[in-house]
N, C-alpha and C positions, 0 to 999 in steps of 0.2 A: 249296487248301493255300495257303501264305503264298505271295504273289506276288512272285518276285525272279528275276533274270535267271539263272536256271539252270534244271536238269531235277531231277524227282525222284529223286534216287540213293539236296532240306530239300525275372508270379504274384500270381495274385490273392489275396493273404492277406487284403484286405480288399475290400467289395464296390467302395469308391474306385479299388484299385489295380486291379482289374479291368477298370473303366470307361478306364483309361488304357491299360493294355494291349490292349485291344480297338480303340481308335482309335490305336494306334503306326503310324506309316508304317512300310512293309514293301519295297514295289516289286513287283515281276513276275517271274513264273515260266515255266518251262518246261511244266508239267503243269497241270492243272485243280484236282484233289483239292477238293471242296466240304466245307463243314461241316456244321452242321444238328444237330439233337437228337442225343443218344446212342442208339443201337441195338444192343442186345446181341445177338450172334450166337451166345452159347454160354452155357451157365449157370455161374452163379458157384460158386467152389469148387472144381470139378474132381473127377474120380474117385476121385484119390490122396489127398486131404487139402488142408489149408489153409497149409501153412508159408511158401509166397510169396503169398498173400492179401494185397490192398491194404492200406498202411498209411498213415493220413493223415498229413499234417506241412506246414507252412508253406514249407519251403526244399527245390527241387529241385536232384538234381546227375545228371549226364551219368554212364551207365557207358561206360567204355573201349571203344570198336570194336576188340578188340585183334587179330581175325584181318579187319581192312581190308573188312568188307562193304561200306561205303560208301565211294565214289571220293573222291581227294583233292581236295576243292575249298578248297584253300589261297588265299588272298590273294596275288595275282602281278600286278606291273606289266607292264600291256601298253602298248607305245609305239609309234608311228608309225616306220616304220624310217628315212625321210628325216631327220625330227626327231633320231633317235637317233645318225643318222651325222654329221649336223651339228654335235654337242656331247655328247661323250662323258660328261658329267658328268650329264646327263638321266638316264641309267640308272643310273649310278652313285648320285646323290643318292636316287633311289627303291630301288635295292638296301640303302642305308643303313637306310632305313624297314623293309624286309623282314626284316633282320637282327635289328630290336628287336620287331618286332610279333607280340604272343602271342594266342591264342585268349582268356585272361583278361583281358588289357588290352581287345580287342573287346567282348567281354561289359561291362566297366565302360563304356565308352566309349558302348555302346548303351544301357545303363542312364541313365546320364547326361542322354542327350537323351529317350529314350521315358519314363522315370518320374520323374526329377527335372527335366523341362522344361526343360533347359539348350539354348542353342543350339549344332548342330554346329560353328559356326565357333569359339565358344569352347571346347569339349572338344577340338577338333582343336588348337586353339593352345596349350592346356595341356599336352597329350600331347608335342606336339613340343617344347616348351622341358623338360617334367620329364625326357625321354629323349633328350637331348643332340643332337637333330635340327636345331638351329639353328645350327649349326656349320660346315655345309657351305661348298664354295668351287667356282669354274671354270664357273659358270653366267653365260649372257648370252643375251638376247633373249627375246622374248615364248614363253611356254608357256601354253596352255589345257588343264588336265585336265575331262576329260568326268566326270560323275555322274549316276546314274539316280535315279529319284524316289523312293527309299526310304532310311530313316534311315542305316542302314550305309555306304551309298553314299554319300551326303553327307558322313559322318563322314570318311571315307577319301579322298576327293576332297581336304577342306579339310586333312587331313596332308600328302596328296603336295603340294600346293600352298604349304604353309607351309615346308616343308622345301625346295622348290625356290627360293622365294623367297629363303630364307636362305643358301641357295647362290649367289644374283647372278642368277637369272632374274627375269623380271617374270610371275609367274605368278598366273592366275586359275582361278575353277571356273565350269564352264557346265552346268547341268543340261540333258542331252539326252533322256533318257526311258528306252526300254527298248532291249532289245539288237538289236533291229530296226534301231533308228535309230542308236545310237551307235557300234556294229560298223562299219558303212560309214562314219560321220563319221572314225573313227579310221584307216581305211584310205586315206581321202582327203588326211587331212591338216587337216581342219577341227577338229579336236582333235590334241590330240598325246599324250596320256598318260591313262590310265583304269586304276581299281583293279578288276581282272577275277578271277574264279574258276577256278582251274586248269583241274580236270577238265572243267567244262560248257565252257569256251571253247576247251578242246582237241579235243573231241567235235565241237562247232559248226564250227570252221574245218577239220577232217579232212573233213566233209562237204561243206563248202563247196568245197574244193580237190579232194576225189575222190568224187564222188557215189555213195551207196553203198558207201561203204569200210567195213570192221569200226571200230568202236569203238578208240581209242588209252589213254583213260583207265582208270584203275585205282586201286585202295588207297594206291598207292606214288607219292608225290608227285615224287620224284626221278626216277623213270622216266617218269612222264606229261608232266614238265617235258620231258625228253631227246627223248621222241617228238614234243612239241610244235615243238620247234626248228625243224627243217625244215620243217614245216608252215607255220609263221609266217612264214618266209621267203618261200615262196610268195605269200602274202598281203598281204605289204607291211607286215609288224608285226615288232617285235622283242619279246620279254619277258625280264624281270629274274628275279631269283631269288624264289622262292617265299617266303613268310612261314611261320613255324610257324602264327600264327593262320589258322583254318579257319572256314568257315561251312558244315555241310553236317548232312544228316540225322544225327540222333543220338536216342539212347533215354535217357529220364530216368525216374527214381523220386526218391521224397522220400527224403532223408537218414535220417528214421527208419525206412524200409525197409532202406535199404541198411546202417545201422548194426548193424540188428538180425540180419541174414543175414551181415553181414562181408565185404559184395561190392563191387567198384569197377570191376570189368570185366564184359563180357556172357559170357567164358567162366566167370567164377567165377558169375554168376548160374544160367547152366545147371546146373553141377555143385551148386548149393546147392537147384536147384526141379526135380528131377525128378518132385515127385509132381503135376505137370500143373494146379496151384491157379492161375497166373498168368493176369491179365486184362490184355489188350493193348487200347489205345485209340489212333488216329489218324484220318486221314483214310478215307472210304470206299474208296478204290482200294488201301489196304493189303494186305489180304488176298489181294490178286493181283500186287501189285509184286516183285520177285525181290529188292529192297531195302529192303523193311519184312517182313511176316509170313512169307511163304516164304523169305526169306533168313535171318532169326531162326531157322526150325526147320530149313533145310539146311546151314547153315554152323556154327550154335552148338548144334544138336539141342534147342532151346527147346521147349516145349510148352506151349500154351495151352488154357485152361478156356473162354475166350471172347473175342470182339473187341466192342468198342464204338466205333459211329463218332462222330466230332466233328470238328474242323478239322484243318488241316495243322500242326503245331506252333503253333498259336495259343491264345487265354486258353481256348478250351472245353477243348482237352486238357489245358492246364495245370492249369486248376481242376480236372479230374476226377483228375488224379493226386494233387492236395494235398487232395483232399476222400475220397480212398479209395475213388473208384468203379472205379478200374483200380490195377493194381500197377504198369504201366510204360507209358509212353506216347511217341510219336514228336514231337520238339522240333528246333530249329535249334541248333547249337553253339553259336553264338555270342549266342544271345537274350540281352538284357538281364534277362530276369526270372531268369535263373542268376546274376546277381551275389548274391555271399554279403552277406548282411545284417550 
């Protein structure tokens, strides 16, 4: 699966676009999820008809997870507690970013870097200016914003740094690497802020503070953030407000498929596709992971005629959906490939 600092919970229109997506920077993850050649585990067409058989198309659209199968991996500012206490404008400035940031904007910024080949710095600077985030105040002193080594984290770290600079801080970005490196650095105060993922960091810190504890993350961002607050305090961190923007597992179809059925949510898909003709694509672990095929079946009542193995949210899965090899596939909700052309 795509490597990126969270657990498994997360458009090749032309050959050239496929090559771009295949080489896009993506980061590191808490799950393995290999890709590889597609291997169908069921027969196409299903036993009850083909009303929901694959429909090829160039543009992908995510179906809303209206019953919150996935945990809420909303973007949230993580701040060293001592740094936050020293200057309240630090968290206030980052909360202003959260108040503006949407998933659609995150998709567009990722696409600008991964597809249009703009720099993360330029994309972040334009976002800050266009959304009025360059008018903050009250900040002073040096702030190092950490970033992981994948596109989205680089963009968000630069957005944070630019907003902080506008507020009066001397902000810079430092690429730290994966969570095993950047989270301790944040706790030690070697970096002062980081764009985190709510559900993932909540469960990781919960396990760090109370080994063996039950997970606290859910599909409810507000409830997850509330549960995280006392745990963060024990870990020496403060979290700001979660943004609407989220990067989590999602399920996409072609716009042609969605339009033909008149569906925009997974619940509507289940109502429209009772004939068992859906074909699912995703990483090899999807048929056994509770937030992939079993979750779609148990939470939504979806039935599948077969499963084909590709990568986790990568170019192979997206191409398979576009080319009509599968009806629906696992993607990541902020993937630049979802940008509307």
